[in-house]
N, C-alpha and C positions, 0 to 999 in steps of 0.2 A: 789781231789788232785789239788794242785796249780801248774800252769805253771811258771817255773823260769829258769834262765840261767843254761844250762846243762841238762835240762829235755829231755827225749825222748818222743816224741808226735806222734800221728797218725792224719793225715789230714782227716777231716770228710766231706769236701766239696771241689768242684773245680776239676781242672785237676789232682791234686795230691791226689785225694781221696784214702784212705786206704793205703797210703804209710807212712813210718816212717821217722822222721826227728829229728835232735838235735836242741834245741833252743839255738841260739847264743846270743840273747839279747831280753829283754822285754821292750817295750816302750808304756806305757798307755794301750790301748786296742789292740795293735798289738805286734806281735813277729816276729823276724827275724829268719828264719829256714834254715837249709842246710842239705843235705844228702851226700855230698862229691862226688857225681857223676854228676847228672844232675844239681842240685842246689849246687854250690860250695861255699866255704867260701868267695870268692872274689865277688860273686853276689848272696847273699842270697835272699830268697823269703820273702816278707813282707805279713803276713797273720793275720787276726783277730783271737783273742783268742777264740771266740765262734766257730770257725771252726776247732779247734784243740782239740783232746781228749788226755789228759795226760795218760801216763802209770805209773807204779809204779817204774820206773827206772829213776835215775838221776845220771849223771856223775859228780863227784866232782872235777876232774882235769880239765886242760884246754883243750877244744875241739876247737883248733884254726887252725888246719890243716886238709886238706881233708883226708889224710890217717888215722888220729885218729878218725875222724867222721865215716869213713867206718868201722873201727874196732869196734866202739861202736855199730853200727847198724847191724853188721854181724849176731847176734843171732835173730834179729827181721826180717831179710830178708831171712831167711832160710839158713844161712851159706854162702851166696853169697858175 
């Protein structure tokens, strides 16, 4: 599956390993990701695409605020 804006991804490497994020933007071989809590929309994480595992979920609406991102990721984080 392709990583694109609005995709829900899981980090495969680094400090954020096994955590879920929403892709805010894709730029070449990098993606800007946020989870609405630690990595907020104002300061997203820049991560290489090879370190991200895409899920089958993509959000079609705008994921531009932290509460919306938290709501999207609620099912992936065990309802938290």
